[in-house]
PAMARRO-459840 format. One line per field, with one value per atom (N, C-alpha, C): residue number from 1; residue in three letters; x, y, z negated. Coordinates in nm, 3 decimals. Example, Ala and Ser with C-alpha at 12.3 -4.5 7.8 and 13.67 -1.06 7.14 Angstrom:
k	[1;1;1;2;2;2]
r	[ALA;ALA;ALA;SER;SER;SER]
X	[1.319;1.230;1.320;1.285;1.367;1.290]
Y	[-0.569;-0.450;-0.330;-0.225;-0.106;0.003]
Z	[-0.780;-0.780;-0.780;-0.708;-0.714;-0.787]
***
This chain:
k	[1;1;1;2;2;2;3;3;3;4;4;4;5;5;5;6;6;6;7;7;7;8;8;8;9;9;9;10;10;10;11;11;11;12;12;12;13;13;13;14;14;14;15;15;15;16;16;16;17;17;17;18;18;18;19;19;19;20;20;20;21;21;21;22;22;22;23;23;23;24;24;24;25;25;25;26;26;26;27;27;27;28;28;28;29;29;29;30;30;30;31;31;31;32;32;32;33;33;33;34;34;34;35;35;35;36;36;36;37;37;37;38;38;38;39;39;39;40;40;40;41;41;41;42;42;42;43;43;43;44;44;44;45;45;45;46;46;46;47;47;47;48;48;48;49;49;49;50;50;50;51;51;51;52;52;52;53;53;53;54;54;54;55;55;55;56;56;56;57;57;57;58;58;58;59;59;59;60;60;60;61;61;61;62;62;62;63;63;63;64;64;64;65;65;65;66;66;66;67;67;67;68;68;68;69;69;69;70;70;70;71;71;71;72;72;72;73;73;73;74;74;74;75;75;75;76;76;76;77;77;77;78;78;78;79;79;79;80;80;80;81;81;81;82;82;82;83;83;83;84;84;84;85;85;85;86;86;86;87;87;87;88;88;88;89;89;89;90;90;90;91;91;91;92;92;92;93;93;93;94;94;94;95;95;95;96;96;96;97;97;97;98;98;98;99;99;99;100;100;100;101;101;101;102;102;102;103;103;103;104;104;104;105;105;105;106;106;106;107;107;107;108;108;108;109;109;109;110;110;110;111;111;111;112;112;112;113;113;113;114;114;114;115;115;115;116;116;116;117;117;117;118;118;118;119;119;119;120;120;120;121;121;121;122;122;122;123;123;123;124;124;124;125;125;125;126;126;126;127;127;127;128;128;128;129;129;129;130;130;130;131;131;131;132;132;132;133;133;133;134;134;134;135;135;135;136;136;136;137;137;137;138;138;138;139;139;139;140;140;140;141;141;141;142;142;142;143;143;143;144;144;144;145;145;145;146;146;146;147;147;147;148;148;148;149;149;149;150;150;150;151;151;151;152;152;152;153;153;153;154;154;154;155;155;155;156;156;156;157;157;157;158;158;158;159;159;159;160;160;160;161;161;161;162;162;162;163;163;163;164;164;164;165;165;165;166;166;166;167;167;167;168;168;168;169;169;169;170;170;170;171;171;171;172;172;172;173;173;173;174;174;174;175;175;175;176;176;176;177;177;177;178;178;178;179;179;179;180;180;180;181;181;181;182;182;182;183;183;183;184;184;184;185;185;185;186;186;186;187;187;187;188;188;188;189;189;189;190;190;190;191;191;191;192;192;192;193;193;193;194;194;194;195;195;195;196;196;196;197;197;197;198;198;198;199;199;199;200;200;200;201;201;201;202;202;202;203;203;203;204;204;204;205;205;205]
r	[MET;MET;MET;MET;MET;MET;PHE;PHE;PHE;ILE;ILE;ILE;LEU;LEU;LEU;PHE;PHE;PHE;THR;THR;THR;SER;SER;SER;VAL;VAL;VAL;LEU;LEU;LEU;PHE;PHE;PHE;VAL;VAL;VAL;LEU;LEU;LEU;ILE;ILE;ILE;HIS;HIS;HIS;GLN;GLN;GLN;GLY;GLY;GLY;GLN;GLN;GLN;CYS;CYS;CYS;SER;SER;SER;MET;MET;MET;HIS;HIS;HIS;ALA;ALA;ALA;THR;THR;THR;ALA;ALA;ALA;ASN;ASN;ASN;LEU;LEU;LEU;GLN;GLN;GLN;LEU;LEU;LEU;HIS;HIS;HIS;THR;THR;THR;THR;THR;THR;ALA;ALA;ALA;THR;THR;THR;SER;SER;SER;ILE;ILE;ILE;GLY;GLY;GLY;THR;THR;THR;LEU;LEU;LEU;THR;THR;THR;PHE;PHE;PHE;SER;SER;SER;GLN;GLN;GLN;GLN;GLN;GLN;ASP;ASP;ASP;ALA;ALA;ALA;ASN;ASN;ASN;SER;SER;SER;PRO;PRO;PRO;VAL;VAL;VAL;GLN;GLN;GLN;ILE;ILE;ILE;THR;THR;THR;GLY;GLY;GLY;THR;THR;THR;LEU;LEU;LEU;ARG;ARG;ARG;SER;SER;SER;LEU;LEU;LEU;ASN;ASN;ASN;ILE;ILE;ILE;SER;SER;SER;ALA;ALA;ALA;ASN;ASN;ASN;HIS;HIS;HIS;GLY;GLY;GLY;PHE;PHE;PHE;HIS;HIS;HIS;VAL;VAL;VAL;HIS;HIS;HIS;THR;THR;THR;TYR;TYR;TYR;GLY;GLY;GLY;VAL;VAL;VAL;SER;SER;SER;GLU;GLU;GLU;SER;SER;SER;SER;SER;SER;PRO;PRO;PRO;ASN;ASN;ASN;CYS;CYS;CYS;THR;THR;THR;ALA;ALA;ALA;ALA;ALA;ALA;GLY;GLY;GLY;GLY;GLY;GLY;HIS;HIS;HIS;PHE;PHE;PHE;ASN;ASN;ASN;PRO;PRO;PRO;TYR;TYR;TYR;ASN;ASN;ASN;THR;THR;THR;SER;SER;SER;HIS;HIS;HIS;GLY;GLY;GLY;PRO;PRO;PRO;ARG;ARG;ARG;ASN;ASN;ASN;ALA;ALA;ALA;THR;THR;THR;ILE;ILE;ILE;MET;MET;MET;GLN;GLN;GLN;ARG;ARG;ARG;HIS;HIS;HIS;VAL;VAL;VAL;GLY;GLY;GLY;ASP;ASP;ASP;LEU;LEU;LEU;GLY;GLY;GLY;ASN;ASN;ASN;ILE;ILE;ILE;THR;THR;THR;THR;THR;THR;ASP;ASP;ASP;ALA;ALA;ALA;ASN;ASN;ASN;GLY;GLY;GLY;ILE;ILE;ILE;VAL;VAL;VAL;THR;THR;THR;ILE;ILE;ILE;ASN;ASN;ASN;ILE;ILE;ILE;GLN;GLN;GLN;ASP;ASP;ASP;SER;SER;SER;ILE;ILE;ILE;ILE;ILE;ILE;GLN;GLN;GLN;PHE;PHE;PHE;TYR;TYR;TYR;ASN;ASN;ASN;ALA;ALA;ALA;THR;THR;THR;GLN;GLN;GLN;SER;SER;SER;ILE;ILE;ILE;ALA;ALA;ALA;ASN;ASN;ASN;ARG;ARG;ARG;THR;THR;THR;ILE;ILE;ILE;VAL;VAL;VAL;VAL;VAL;VAL;HIS;HIS;HIS;ARG;ARG;ARG;MET;MET;MET;TYR;TYR;TYR;ASP;ASP;ASP;ASP;ASP;ASP;GLY;GLY;GLY;GLY;GLY;GLY;MET;MET;MET;GLY;GLY;GLY;ALA;ALA;ALA;GLY;GLY;GLY;GLU;GLU;GLU;SER;SER;SER;ASN;ASN;ASN;LEU;LEU;LEU;THR;THR;THR;GLY;GLY;GLY;ASN;ASN;ASN;ALA;ALA;ALA;GLY;GLY;GLY;GLU;GLU;GLU;ARG;ARG;ARG;VAL;VAL;VAL;ALA;ALA;ALA;CYS;CYS;CYS;GLY;GLY;GLY;SER;SER;SER;ILE;ILE;ILE;ILE;ILE;ILE;MET;MET;MET;THR;THR;THR;MET;MET;MET;SER;SER;SER;ASP;ASP;ASP;GLY;GLY;GLY;ILE;ILE;ILE;ASN;ASN;ASN;ILE;ILE;ILE;LYS;LYS;LYS;PRO;PRO;PRO;ILE;ILE;ILE;THR;THR;THR;SER;SER;SER;ASN;ASN;ASN;LEU;LEU;LEU;PHE;PHE;PHE;LEU;LEU;LEU;ALA;ALA;ALA;MET;MET;MET;MET;MET;MET;VAL;VAL;VAL;ILE;ILE;ILE;ILE;ILE;ILE;MET;MET;MET;ILE;ILE;ILE;PHE;PHE;PHE;PHE;PHE;PHE;TYR;TYR;TYR]
X	[-11.552;-11.516;-11.367;-11.307;-11.144;-11.086;-11.167;-11.122;-11.129;-11.250;-11.271;-11.188;-11.140;-11.049;-10.909;-10.862;-10.750;-10.720;-10.823;-10.828;-10.802;-10.890;-10.903;-10.763;-10.701;-10.563;-10.469;-10.482;-10.392;-10.397;-10.522;-10.555;-10.480;-10.504;-10.434;-10.275;-10.234;-10.075;-10.027;-10.100;-10.050;-10.056;-10.171;-10.197;-10.079;-10.053;-9.957;-9.818;-9.794;-9.659;-9.643;-9.768;-9.771;-9.791;-9.814;-9.861;-9.729;-9.769;-9.665;-9.592;-9.469;-9.392;-9.351;-9.352;-9.329;-9.246;-9.157;-9.074;-9.049;-9.004;-8.970;-8.837;-8.761;-8.630;-8.632;-8.633;-8.624;-8.471;-8.405;-8.275;-8.240;-8.142;-8.094;-7.943;-7.906;-7.762;-7.698;-7.579;-7.490;-7.492;-7.519;-7.517;-7.605;-7.704;-7.797;-7.945;-8.031;-8.172;-8.236;-8.150;-8.182;-8.231;-8.355;-8.403;-8.393;-8.340;-8.314;-8.425;-8.521;-8.626;-8.646;-8.757;-8.797;-8.809;-8.749;-8.764;-8.854;-8.932;-9.028;-8.968;-8.974;-8.940;-9.054;-9.067;-9.177;-9.139;-9.207;-9.176;-9.306;-9.358;-9.488;-9.503;-9.404;-9.400;-9.240;-9.242;-9.086;-9.012;-9.083;-9.025;-9.014;-9.059;-9.064;-8.921;-8.897;-8.788;-8.837;-8.740;-8.767;-8.773;-8.876;-8.880;-8.844;-8.756;-8.719;-8.769;-8.843;-8.892;-8.876;-8.863;-8.872;-8.770;-8.770;-8.705;-8.608;-8.471;-8.378;-8.333;-8.311;-8.261;-8.134;-8.081;-7.956;-7.834;-7.824;-7.692;-7.619;-7.489;-7.418;-7.473;-7.465;-7.543;-7.464;-7.549;-7.503;-7.389;-7.428;-7.317;-7.375;-7.289;-7.312;-7.274;-7.378;-7.345;-7.360;-7.261;-7.282;-7.397;-7.462;-7.593;-7.594;-7.590;-7.587;-7.671;-7.710;-7.759;-7.641;-7.630;-7.551;-7.595;-7.503;-7.534;-7.637;-7.596;-7.691;-7.786;-7.891;-7.977;-7.904;-7.963;-7.910;-8.033;-7.987;-8.078;-8.165;-8.290;-8.397;-8.376;-8.317;-8.302;-8.132;-8.080;-7.949;-7.871;-7.884;-7.807;-7.663;-7.597;-7.449;-7.437;-7.400;-7.404;-7.295;-7.181;-7.066;-7.115;-7.217;-7.270;-7.329;-7.349;-7.425;-7.333;-7.205;-7.106;-7.091;-7.033;-7.005;-7.111;-7.094;-7.187;-7.253;-7.395;-7.455;-7.403;-7.346;-7.265;-7.264;-7.370;-7.412;-7.319;-7.276;-7.216;-7.073;-7.013;-6.864;-6.803;-6.873;-6.836;-6.761;-6.692;-6.630;-6.745;-6.703;-6.793;-6.812;-6.939;-6.954;-7.076;-7.092;-7.217;-7.345;-7.456;-7.577;-7.636;-7.574;-7.622;-7.552;-7.460;-7.395;-7.470;-7.422;-7.493;-7.466;-7.548;-7.530;-7.409;-7.326;-7.193;-7.087;-7.112;-7.024;-7.049;-7.121;-7.145;-7.190;-7.189;-7.250;-7.411;-7.473;-7.634;-7.669;-7.604;-7.644;-7.574;-7.506;-7.461;-7.570;-7.598;-7.697;-7.658;-7.525;-7.476;-7.476;-7.524;-7.515;-7.665;-7.675;-7.798;-7.736;-7.793;-7.735;-7.828;-7.771;-7.860;-7.865;-7.956;-7.970;-7.900;-7.914;-7.849;-7.888;-7.996;-8.034;-7.998;-7.927;-7.894;-8.002;-8.095;-8.226;-8.202;-8.252;-8.263;-8.386;-8.452;-8.577;-8.542;-8.575;-8.516;-8.631;-8.626;-8.727;-8.656;-8.594;-8.526;-8.575;-8.553;-8.577;-8.444;-8.452;-8.326;-8.389;-8.332;-8.379;-8.293;-8.183;-8.091;-8.131;-8.162;-8.197;-8.344;-8.390;-8.519;-8.578;-8.695;-8.765;-8.801;-8.845;-8.886;-8.756;-8.656;-8.547;-8.464;-8.468;-8.402;-8.261;-8.185;-8.033;-8.008;-8.105;-8.078;-8.162;-8.240;-8.336;-8.256;-8.326;-8.268;-8.347;-8.450;-8.535;-8.440;-8.458;-8.391;-8.244;-8.202;-8.067;-8.084;-7.971;-7.944;-7.934;-7.999;-7.958;-7.889;-7.769;-7.665;-7.625;-7.631;-7.578;-7.431;-7.343;-7.222;-7.169;-7.060;-7.045;-6.977;-6.929;-6.863;-6.911;-6.865;-6.915;-6.856;-6.957;-6.906;-6.851;-6.718;-6.665;-6.712;-6.806;-6.839;-6.734;-6.637;-6.545;-6.454;-6.435;-6.359;-6.208;-6.172;-6.030;-5.976;-5.881;-5.825;-5.833;-5.795;-5.779;-5.917;-5.938;-6.073;-6.181;-6.145;-6.252;-6.334;-6.266;-6.340;-6.404;-6.399;-6.462;-6.581;-6.568;-6.655;-6.681;-6.606;-6.619;-6.568;-6.488;-6.429;-6.534;-6.639;-6.753;-6.743;-6.638;-6.594;-6.710;-6.688;-6.763;-6.926;-6.993;-7.124;-7.183;-7.272;-7.328;-7.470;-7.543;-7.672;-7.722;-7.818;-7.858;-7.980;-8.057;-8.171;-8.194;-8.254;-8.277;-8.404;-8.407;-8.520;-8.626;-8.735;-8.831;-8.951;-8.983;-9.105;-9.245;-9.309;-9.442;-9.557;-9.683;-9.782;-9.766;-9.785;-9.796;-9.929;-9.996;-10.130;-10.223;-10.194;-10.282;-10.247;-10.138;-10.073;-9.936;-9.916;-9.783;-9.703;-9.686;-9.594;-9.532;-9.408;-9.338;-9.415;-9.432;-9.475;-9.418;-9.278;-9.222;-9.263;-9.279;-9.335;-9.463;-9.571;-9.689;-9.711;-9.628;-9.631;-9.608;-9.513;-9.461;-9.583;-9.649;-9.756;-9.873;-9.907;-10.027;-9.987;-9.871;-9.821;-9.848;-9.804;-9.824;-9.970;-10.053;-10.201;-10.254;-10.195;-10.237;-10.192;-10.079;-10.026;-10.122;-10.136;-10.230;-10.369;-10.422;-10.552;-10.550;-10.443;-10.441;-10.427;-10.350;-10.326;-10.459;-10.538;-10.642;-10.768;-10.786;-10.896;-10.880]
Y	[4.070;3.980;3.958;3.971;3.967;4.087;4.202;4.305;4.325;4.260;4.246;4.156;4.055;3.953;4.017;4.079;4.151;4.249;4.328;4.443;4.385;4.265;4.219;4.158;4.081;4.024;4.137;4.259;4.365;4.429;4.430;4.482;4.409;4.283;4.191;4.207;4.203;4.216;4.335;4.461;4.567;4.575;4.503;4.500;4.411;4.302;4.211;4.285;4.355;4.420;4.524;4.553;4.646;4.589;4.454;4.396;4.399;4.402;4.406;4.261;4.273;4.144;4.106;3.992;3.961;3.850;3.831;3.714;3.711;3.606;3.583;3.508;3.520;3.448;3.399;3.273;3.212;3.216;3.290;3.285;3.192;3.097;2.999;3.029;2.978;2.975;2.890;2.919;2.861;2.694;2.620;2.467;2.424;2.496;2.438;2.471;2.399;2.424;2.526;2.598;2.695;2.821;2.857;2.975;3.102;3.212;3.325;3.437;3.420;3.497;3.478;3.553;3.559;3.700;3.729;3.856;3.857;3.979;3.992;4.094;4.064;4.150;4.185;4.315;4.356;4.465;4.479;4.573;4.623;4.735;4.751;4.778;4.809;4.821;4.825;4.847;4.837;4.982;5.075;5.210;5.230;5.127;5.149;5.067;5.116;5.059;4.903;4.810;4.703;4.714;4.700;4.707;4.569;4.572;4.457;4.477;4.388;4.394;4.259;4.273;4.160;4.168;4.073;4.082;3.959;3.966;3.871;3.858;3.739;3.720;3.634;3.614;3.538;3.569;3.697;3.754;3.824;3.855;3.938;4.048;4.068;4.178;4.314;4.404;4.556;4.555;4.497;4.482;4.505;4.555;4.570;4.450;4.401;4.290;4.322;4.291;4.295;4.229;4.299;4.248;4.241;4.135;4.131;4.029;4.053;3.965;3.890;3.757;3.673;3.608;3.562;3.528;3.402;3.304;3.170;3.141;3.064;3.014;2.914;2.872;2.770;2.691;2.579;2.483;2.546;2.509;2.565;2.485;2.392;2.313;2.313;2.356;2.353;2.419;2.536;2.602;2.616;2.581;2.601;2.746;2.838;2.974;3.011;2.939;2.954;2.915;2.832;2.805;2.901;3.014;3.123;3.205;3.176;3.247;3.390;3.469;3.608;3.700;3.826;3.930;3.932;3.932;3.960;4.077;4.066;4.165;4.171;4.174;4.157;4.257;4.369;4.472;4.475;4.374;4.355;4.494;4.541;4.674;4.639;4.737;4.710;4.724;4.665;4.682;4.813;4.853;4.982;4.989;5.104;5.119;5.096;5.099;5.088;5.209;5.333;5.427;5.487;5.406;5.442;5.414;5.477;5.462;5.321;5.278;5.135;5.101;5.196;5.155;5.190;5.207;5.215;5.130;5.033;4.916;4.792;4.671;4.556;4.585;4.529;4.526;4.458;4.363;4.295;4.366;4.486;4.554;4.621;4.589;4.624;4.696;4.717;4.781;4.693;4.755;4.680;4.679;4.584;4.583;4.579;4.648;4.681;4.627;4.521;4.454;4.540;4.490;4.574;4.491;4.518;4.460;4.303;4.270;4.117;4.039;4.118;4.038;4.038;4.129;4.131;4.254;4.239;4.356;4.358;4.468;4.482;4.560;4.496;4.560;4.627;4.731;4.818;4.901;4.866;4.933;4.928;5.026;5.035;5.056;4.976;4.984;4.992;5.085;5.095;5.025;4.962;4.910;4.749;4.681;4.536;4.558;4.450;4.464;4.316;4.321;4.190;4.197;4.314;4.356;4.343;4.401;4.411;4.274;4.197;4.049;4.064;4.168;4.179;4.183;4.267;4.321;4.230;4.128;4.061;3.974;3.987;3.901;3.772;3.757;3.631;3.504;3.414;3.271;3.308;3.424;3.444;3.428;3.455;3.442;3.576;3.605;3.709;3.645;3.727;3.672;3.764;3.728;3.810;3.756;3.878;3.841;3.879;3.806;3.827;3.985;4.032;4.168;4.294;4.404;4.528;4.531;4.589;4.602;4.744;4.768;4.899;4.978;4.920;4.995;5.018;4.934;4.933;5.048;5.113;5.229;5.196;5.070;5.049;4.989;4.890;4.828;4.690;4.617;4.468;4.416;4.323;4.270;4.371;4.476;4.577;4.593;4.606;4.613;4.512;4.401;4.278;4.249;4.250;4.204;4.296;4.418;4.511;4.465;4.355;4.304;4.260;4.196;4.177;4.039;3.980;3.832;3.721;3.604;3.501;3.524;3.422;3.429;3.342;3.417;3.347;3.300;3.351;3.318;3.345;3.274;3.311;3.243;3.292;3.231;3.253;3.167;3.190;3.283;3.374;3.466;3.394;3.352;3.268;3.349;3.359;3.443;3.382;3.478;3.430;3.489;3.475;3.532;3.667;3.707;3.834;3.888;3.979;4.008;3.894;3.771;3.664;3.573;3.611;3.532;3.467;3.350;3.289;3.270;3.381;3.374;3.518;3.518;3.645;3.718;3.846;3.935;3.889;3.888;3.868;3.733;3.633;3.501;3.506;3.579;3.603;3.679;3.788;3.866;3.795;3.706;3.625;3.535;3.474;3.380;3.447;3.584;3.659;3.687;3.735;3.769;3.676;3.549;3.425;3.426;3.436;3.441;3.522;3.645;3.738;3.697;3.638;3.625;3.470;3.385;3.270;3.317;3.416;3.464;3.536;3.609;3.687;3.580;3.477;3.381;3.302;3.271;3.195;3.259;3.392;3.470;3.574]
Z	[3.665;3.565;3.543;3.653;3.631;3.571;3.598;3.544;3.390;3.336;3.185;3.133;3.201;3.138;3.137;3.238;3.240;3.127;3.129;3.008;2.875;2.865;2.719;2.685;2.779;2.751;2.719;2.806;2.803;2.668;2.599;2.472;2.369;2.380;2.280;2.294;2.410;2.425;2.349;2.376;2.321;2.177;2.112;1.970;1.897;1.991;1.921;1.905;1.990;1.992;1.881;1.818;1.705;1.562;1.570;1.442;1.328;1.203;1.099;1.101;1.057;1.047;0.895;0.854;0.712;0.704;0.588;0.554;0.419;0.387;0.232;0.229;0.121;0.075;-0.056;-0.085;-0.212;-0.249;-0.317;-0.347;-0.463;-0.424;-0.522;-0.544;-0.670;-0.688;-0.601;-0.569;-0.461;-0.490;-0.407;-0.399;-0.514;-0.568;-0.665;-0.622;-0.698;-0.670;-0.768;-0.838;-0.934;-0.861;-0.854;-0.788;-0.909;-0.829;-0.938;-0.880;-0.797;-0.748;-0.615;-0.567;-0.422;-0.382;-0.258;-0.215;-0.084;-0.068;0.044;0.130;0.280;0.381;0.452;0.474;0.556;0.668;0.783;0.870;0.929;0.930;0.976;1.126;1.205;1.343;1.389;1.512;1.571;1.521;1.493;1.460;1.311;1.246;1.086;1.035;0.909;0.847;0.785;0.771;0.681;0.531;0.461;0.323;0.261;0.149;0.086;-0.050;-0.119;-0.245;-0.333;-0.454;-0.542;-0.651;-0.757;-0.858;-0.862;-0.895;-0.912;-1.063;-1.109;-1.231;-1.244;-1.359;-1.383;-1.339;-1.313;-1.257;-1.344;-1.322;-1.419;-1.486;-1.612;-1.675;-1.658;-1.625;-1.597;-1.498;-1.373;-1.281;-1.143;-1.045;-0.918;-0.844;-0.755;-0.677;-0.529;-0.440;-0.305;-0.244;-0.140;-0.098;0.050;0.114;0.268;0.317;0.453;0.540;0.607;0.611;0.662;0.796;0.874;1.034;1.034;0.968;1.002;0.865;0.902;0.810;0.720;0.599;0.502;0.482;0.400;0.353;0.258;0.245;0.167;0.029;0.011;-0.112;-0.139;-0.257;-0.287;-0.183;-0.148;-0.031;-0.047;0.054;0.056;0.111;0.018;0.073;0.178;0.162;0.254;0.393;0.408;0.537;0.618;0.558;0.613;0.716;0.714;0.800;0.751;0.825;0.791;0.781;0.758;0.775;0.910;0.907;1.040;1.103;1.227;1.282;1.439;1.500;1.635;1.729;1.680;1.752;1.726;1.647;1.626;1.561;1.466;1.406;1.275;1.196;1.074;0.982;0.866;0.742;0.686;0.620;0.590;0.494;0.432;0.338;0.387;0.328;0.368;0.459;0.403;0.447;0.583;0.631;0.745;0.875;0.973;1.122;1.170;1.268;1.310;1.370;1.415;1.471;1.364;1.237;1.122;1.015;1.031;0.949;1.027;0.957;1.008;0.987;1.070;1.072;0.943;0.898;0.759;0.633;0.648;0.526;0.454;0.338;0.253;0.122;0.111;0.003;-0.136;-0.244;-0.360;-0.428;-0.533;-0.606;-0.748;-0.854;-0.985;-1.081;-1.171;-1.279;-1.402;-1.477;-1.603;-1.720;-1.851;-1.957;-1.965;-1.902;-1.902;-1.775;-1.694;-1.564;-1.459;-1.484;-1.372;-1.305;-1.184;-1.088;-1.017;-1.006;-0.940;-0.800;-0.690;-0.554;-0.490;-0.430;-0.346;-0.268;-0.158;-0.059;0.080;0.153;0.303;0.385;0.497;0.576;0.728;0.799;0.937;1.060;0.999;1.097;1.107;0.994;1.005;1.070;1.133;1.227;1.217;1.272;1.310;1.454;1.510;1.637;1.741;1.689;1.796;1.777;1.885;1.883;1.843;1.888;1.864;1.714;1.637;1.508;1.420;1.473;1.391;1.263;1.164;1.057;1.024;1.106;1.098;1.097;1.009;1.019;0.974;0.918;0.883;0.725;0.646;0.512;0.433;0.323;0.248;0.127;0.095;0.006;-0.096;-0.246;-0.336;-0.376;-0.379;-0.412;-0.541;-0.607;-0.748;-0.770;-0.673;-0.720;-0.630;-0.664;-0.610;-0.462;-0.377;-0.244;-0.222;-0.182;-0.183;-0.053;0.030;0.143;0.257;0.262;0.361;0.337;0.225;0.222;0.219;0.207;0.196;0.321;0.316;0.437;0.416;0.526;0.518;0.483;0.380;0.354;0.325;0.288;0.259;0.396;0.518;0.643;0.694;0.625;0.665;0.569;0.436;0.340;0.238;0.231;0.110;-0.016;-0.010;-0.117;-0.219;-0.180;-0.276;-0.340;-0.297;-0.365;-0.335;-0.401;-0.378;-0.371;-0.322;-0.300;-0.411;-0.479;-0.604;-0.582;-0.501;-0.457;-0.304;-0.263;-0.118;-0.090;0.015;0.062;0.203;0.283;0.424;0.425;0.530;0.558;0.646;0.583;0.656;0.695;0.829;0.876;0.830;0.782;0.732;0.812;0.769;0.870;0.893;1.010;1.065;1.091;1.014;1.033;1.084;0.999;1.020;1.137;1.189;1.318;1.303;1.292;1.254;1.361;1.441;1.566;1.573;1.626;1.649;1.765;1.760;1.865;1.991;1.996;2.133;2.189;2.107;2.170;2.203;2.122;2.182;2.284;2.295;2.427;2.544;2.550;2.657;2.710;2.592;2.622;2.692;2.632;2.685;2.832;2.861;2.991;3.087;3.045;3.134;3.154;3.076;3.081;3.197;3.198;3.276;3.425;3.438;3.565;3.610;3.524;3.565;3.622;3.565;3.581;3.714;3.740;3.858;3.977;3.951;4.061;4.102;3.988;4.011;4.051;4.014;4.047;4.161]
***
């Protein structure tokens, strides 16, 4: 009986570590309740990239906008985008383009998004540096920010190495975790809980 219980819990433990993770962000114009669209973030497993999809509107027409994950979450109603802090940068690196290696960019550096003649952009990008499974690189409960200007990828000096000269923050939204394969908890939290169950069963049986 003990073996069956242990095996069952171990199976669930392993499965939980592999379940896909999902989040959404409702982007609103800086300090207003005006939504410009919702982005969806998905990661199938710890070895897969995070995919970001969605459509944003009401931006500058035919323009490049810097696009980054910033460190802190913001209010979900009338967000103050400056409260999100700087680019998410757990490794204290210089700013870089999205296609740079992890030591040559901030984790939160996602380059630029480009709008059409109506100020609309459809986003469908994948990035292997932002994460949900790796706690150090996790973007959960942080903020996705759209900047007014083009991100130069850190190719210059001074401010370029910090922000890419992307200018002020025009819109932002907190990245909120949603259901993950039908379970509304993070795998790490679930794994710890299940590991505790195994220990308790061993102790009492």
